[in-house]
N, C-alpha and C positions, 0 to 999 in steps of 0.2 A: 624302318619306316616311318618316308614326313606323313603323318599326319597333320586333321583340326589341329587340334590339342597341339600340334607340334608348331604349328601357322600362329596362332592363339599367345604362346609360349614369348614369340618373335614379338609381335605387336605389341606384349605387354614390358615386354625390356626396353623397346622403342619408343615409347608414351612420353617419359620422361625430356622436358625439357630441354636438359639436357643434354639430350641424345638426339644429332643431329641430320640423321638415316640412317640408311642402308648401305654396306655393302657385301656383293657376291662376289664369290670367288673362289676357288680350291676343290677341289674336282677343275667341273669347265660346266660352270651356269647355262652356255649354252649348249650341253654335247643334247643331241636329241631326245638322249630319253631320258631330261633330265625338265623339258621343255614344259610340260602339259601342269606338272607341276607346279612347277615355279613362278606363271604367267595369273594364277591364283593368288597365289603369294603377295605378288607388285601392285596388280591390282585391290587388293584389300586396303596396301600401305596406302597407296593415293588414297583411296579413298574415305578412312577412318584416320589415316597422317598424313592428311595433307602438306605441310609443310616438307615436310620432312625431305632432305635427298637423297637416289640412287643411285649408286653408283656399279659398277659391274668390270670384272676384270677379266676377259677372253683374249684363249690363247688366236683362237677368228677376229680378220681383218673386218671393220666394217663395212666395209661396200657391199663382204659375200653373207653378210648376218643380211644387210637392207633388203639384200638380191636375194633372199633367202631360197641362196643354198645351201646353210643349214639345217634342217630341221624347218619343221611346220609351221612352229609359232615362231618363230627365231624375228619376222616383223614390231610382231606383233607385241612380243618380250624390251624391243626398241624404244617402242612409242612409249613404255615405261617408267627410263633409262633416263636420267640425269646427261650424268655422266660418263661412257666409256672406255675402257682401259687395254686397247685396244692389241695386240700381235704376240707371237711368243716370248716369251723371256728364253733371251738369246744370253749364253755367258760370257760369249768371245765382244759384246757387248756391253755384258753389265753396267752400268756408273752412281756408284749409289750416291751423283748430287740432281740425280734427277728424280723434285716431286714430282713424289707419287707412283711412280715407275721404276721398275728394277734394268732393262738396257733400253739403250738407246733405241732400240727398233721400237720405241711401242707410243703408243700414242694416247693423247687423253682429249675425246672426243664429247662435244657438248653436241648432243646427241637431240632436241627437240632441231638446236641453228640446221643442224649436215639431211633433219630428219628434211626441214620446210627448204633447206638450198638442192637440196637432192645430190650432197656432196659435205664428204669430212672437215667440218669446221672444227677449226682445235681449241677444247676448252682454256678461260686463257688467264677463268682462277682467280676471278673478280666474283665473292661468294661472299 
């Protein structure tokens, strides 16, 4: 079970300065059943470790998440992310030369810029 103790362990592991951030992946972070538990972790990470980046890998597209087509808290979760790698992994589009993703249909989205623009803005990698 994902308990307060597990959340505490995650934040403790993120606290050293050499840890740059948190990546959410595997299973599906935006699965509606996962959203309610995930939101407090992301908010706590933002509040207690404000210099850390938060990335999320999801098979859902940014537009579906932004428009609340996936679960009750998808918009709130997006607000806590820095980068969203969206779209399912497609074996036929597998490309090992791609940075931070496995298939060419997946996008690296700058979430704060995208929410401001109202449309997906690709992450440029300048960190």
